[in-house]
Steps between C-alpha positions, in 0.01 A plus 500: 500500500688798362189710443457864391165673547385826344203696635355768273366841591149400394474281812674746735262784578404469867634385837289186462663428164846505657382270778359258241828497306704460819290198596569339161874563539509353851322187378697445176844612625648643176871574469446855372194721461483784244237773534348776291393838630164527675217526250499837323804639685732514198248721319460715812876557524512598132210739561681658796804565281275668244333719763836603643635578153211741448586675827168401658443392861556125530494478881144368546539221245839404638363487854210284382745257345713501814201421720387226264831315537527562874154349556595184310825446688502207740703664775628839606805598297677815399600356162182609321531851641861519381402402146227763485730765645742426213219516243384832642849649472524393136155640418592833656805512277292419194249769597784753527670415169188410301663191353628151575732258323444136408742414780291684759176361356631144538612565855161633612281251313700202632402589857162335449661154497739600779209595726297193410791270590548675835132453582490132402814424700339659806254208508770233463745467788700223327564704184740790439451809286740491202463799264634492145773742610664200670587329174248496214720651233369681193634624172344740251284807544348623825151432368529172310801302621586130497677285755879485504522130585880494518503725807174382652505394867284226647249615760522300823251226581182626663513851360238748376637660183388816322385453143499741204853642524871437537809717538772571246876503556469847655237367745232708328145367478392370158145381432422182308202664328134508603402158626866425559444333837411179315834531320671546838349172616634328189844647571499366855381156390776479240767620745394247764445226240160459662300184445179699485367853487143589594331817379214573741209686345126540548424260213546125449734535203487520122171458316429400140372856446410808697186391694361850463488438124441124487261387774590132466878558508680217678778471751833374359683265734825461300701722264848484356736794559469596134121500512482701822757754377311553174167539679653765727648680201164502324322660793405236758545694824565206730876559490720782380651410158855517642432277802594172330798646315764404763361145523491417130744207515472419870332199655310727739127427501264798510153490652229764521328487839177661619549670838134432583533129414845410633437124505394481135737451207544776246643506149832315494769624257799280419730383222252222426309578183125494539266281295266786414454559129415855598583611854312830501373796302590843634578850378478871564350813350604859425757423231595672176669360189777686320562398139798591282496404134684575179666326206837612635465230764516215251833320540636795700735421789425592862190713440295332772783536750537872425127559541468309826819656640349845455192396693710335773714813535178691571434257791187362337441125552407308186265204527388300196710524184396384152721536193476460125738577216374856467337556837562484872225550756519501877276582794557741788285626783243742359640780717839457329373499140573862412840490670584187298411679177708798608797268562477394135503855368746540214424170328334682210570216257245289686129531554427507874156449644340409826170361619361529852220325688656154473533204734732201527373143519763255624445126457755289689559126513756232423255352249544799266858407408511324166125450495328691216166354608499710817572820308226424247255443788584843645422678175191291440369612840560864408361464149169361629437831674641721225794611714776654291868454585706818467835329564622145559829387654650187650783506755834327462398231749203418273275429800313828465296681240439876505199647327416869491131584471289812547434585862125473439539132405748413776265324743307323227827369354615358834160344568486325163857371508443370853178331389684333210767340718349452844136410447459156657876443530703426812773744602815388685 
């Protein structure tokens, strides 16, 4: 089978972890393996850059990180030492100048995946180390790039590939954004036209809700690509939201696998639409809503586009959007609320307000589409507990429903919606 496997940093923290992963690879014989950085290493590299920028001594922390990787390595090699020697040179330069560019940031932070791939390969004599520099091409910014599929090269069979980054036409490192190693795996699977891609985690797969919030949340065995993508976008942390993007119209099957239960099946994601009326209820907190209103909006042309363009130009991601004839509202991360308002400065003809302390509830399922009964059930479940909806929106695919509530009512909302749809019902 043409199989791609991806191993995340959450299951790569010790020498024993690498041995466990290597044993899985030897038994399953994947075509290509994609790896994340060792747990916490990306953050440590970012911290080192910050320390160096302040002109402080970074040597002890760098040496600790060097020793950590050397201890996990399966055999004696000079490769890890070379990588850390390069990092040290860069940090000394940053310490001297007191600054670093996005280009340099990307170069340093990408070394986490580079080191992790070297270590994993050291346990696998039949596999070769194949860093992204060998042919994963990227286009866009140094910090948040996307794959340049036209110039992408196929990694050879039996290779360990670095996730998280690619290189542009100048051979400069460009990151695929935080969590971008999942996206890298999707890239590889698309390029190889893989039959299957496995994302190895420390969980069984998707659940009908966060088990920390809903104690009787259930395992989901089957999801469609649309359902899985929407759940990731709404905040389910099983996969990075961009991971399924390259596979949208492919026949590649995706499966979540638990590294501690390698023989058991995980959530399977495919083009087959699930039978679940509601697949899952998920969400996230720490949001703010920005509202713009005014009679000048009525029958005006392009107002919404102008407003959202301003916010986009300020590099602020917009989440849920709700519009009316004289109003447009959208949500952003709470930390970006004031910057979003600042981006709209100068629109004096409109009334601009914002509200913080909000949370997003995302309800996803193929049964939502064209079924008003499902939507009425959602609001009935909220109404029973006196939970007020601040904003409501439905995506273009019509298989999801977004509801903004106060952060204080977030968990209660998820619990009651889950109770409405999953009490005594079987989940696929």
